[in-house]
N, C-alpha and C positions, 0 to 999 in steps of 0.2 A: 504494499500500500504505500508506504513511504517513497520507494522508488519510483510508483507512478506519480505521485505528487512532485518530485524533483523533476523528472522528465517533462511533465506539463509545465513547470515553471520554466525550464529551459527553452521550450517550443514557444512559451508566450513571451519570453524576452527576446528571442529570434525576431518573432513576428512584430513586435514593438519597434525593434530597431530597424526592420525592414521597411515598415511603415513609414518611418521618419527620414528615411534614406541612409541610415549609418551601415556601412559595409561591414560583413564580417570576415574579419582576415583571417582568423582562427580556423574558419571552416574553409576558406582558400587553402591554408598550408596544410590541414589534414587531408584535404583532396588531391593536393600536389604530390604529397607524400606517399599516398596509397594509389593513387592512378598514374602519376606521372613521375616515378622515382628517378632521380638523377637530372631531370630537366632542370633549367634555370627557374629561380621562383622570384617573384618580385619582391621587393621590399615593401614594408607597411606604407611608406610614402607614396611609392610606384602604384601600389594597389588601389590607395585611397584617392589618388589621382585619376587612375583609370576607370574607377567606378563613377567619379564625380562629372567625367567627360561621358562616360556612357549615359548617364542619368540625365544631365543638362545639357549636353552637348559640347563641342569644341570650338564654339564660335565665340567665346568671350561673354555672352550674354548669359544672366543668371536666369531669367526667366524663360519659359516656352512660348510666351505670346511675342506678336509683332514687336 
């Protein structure tokens, strides 16, 4: 029962971070280690910048509107 509560808390926290646009670097690192061992991994700063550009675009504008 306690394990299920902890797991639900983790999922809730991850969902909240995704809703406000905070990238999950730890999830990325785990994925890279498990799925692509030996391949180069982005630093936190590179990862954060890449996620921000993917979300907002690389055109220098913050908003998505005109």
